[in-house]
C-alpha positions as CSV (number, residue, x, y, z in Angstrom):
1,M,4.6,1.2,-11.7
2,L,5.5,4.9,-11.7
3,F,7.7,5.8,-8.7
4,G,9.4,2.5,-7.9
5,I,7.1,1.6,-4.9
6,C,6.7,-2.0,-6.0
7,G,10.4,-2.5,-6.6
8,G,11.2,-1.0,-3.3
9,L,8.7,-3.1,-1.4
10,G,10.0,-6.2,-3.3
11,E,13.6,-5.4,-2.3
12,Y,12.7,-4.7,1.3
13,F,10.6,-7.9,1.8
14,D,12.8,-10.0,-0.6
15,I,9.9,-10.8,-2.8
16,S,9.7,-10.5,-6.6
17,S,8.5,-7.0,-7.6
18,T,6.4,-8.6,-10.4
19,L,4.4,-10.5,-7.8
20,I,3.8,-7.2,-5.9
21,R,2.8,-5.5,-9.1
22,I,0.2,-8.2,-9.8
23,I,-1.2,-8.0,-6.3
24,W,-1.3,-4.2,-6.6
25,V,-3.2,-4.3,-9.9
26,I,-5.7,-6.8,-8.4
27,A,-6.2,-4.5,-5.4
28,I,-6.8,-1.5,-7.7
29,L,-9.3,-3.4,-10.0
30,C,-11.2,-5.2,-7.2
31,F,-11.2,-2.8,-4.3
32,G,-10.2,0.6,-5.7
33,T,-8.0,1.2,-2.6
34,G,-4.8,0.5,-4.4
35,F,-4.5,4.1,-5.7
36,L,-4.8,5.5,-2.2
37,V,-2.3,3.0,-0.7
38,Y,0.1,3.6,-3.5
39,F,0.2,7.4,-3.0
40,I,0.5,6.9,0.8
41,C,3.5,4.7,0.2
42,L,4.9,7.3,-2.1
43,L,4.8,9.9,0.6
44,L,6.0,7.7,3.5
45,M,8.8,5.6,1.9
46,P,12.3,7.1,1.8
47,R,13.7,7.8,-1.6
48,A,16.7,5.8,-2.9
49,Y,19.4,8.0,-4.2
């Protein structure tokens, strides 16, 4: 989406980043917790340089 979180998770778990993005959008729309989890991941995941 914005900071490469979905792509990084997809690479780490060897899953398509598109699938992770779809799941993330569903979590945001249905539960509203997707925003909070996204920013927690942003703070905790190491940056790729």
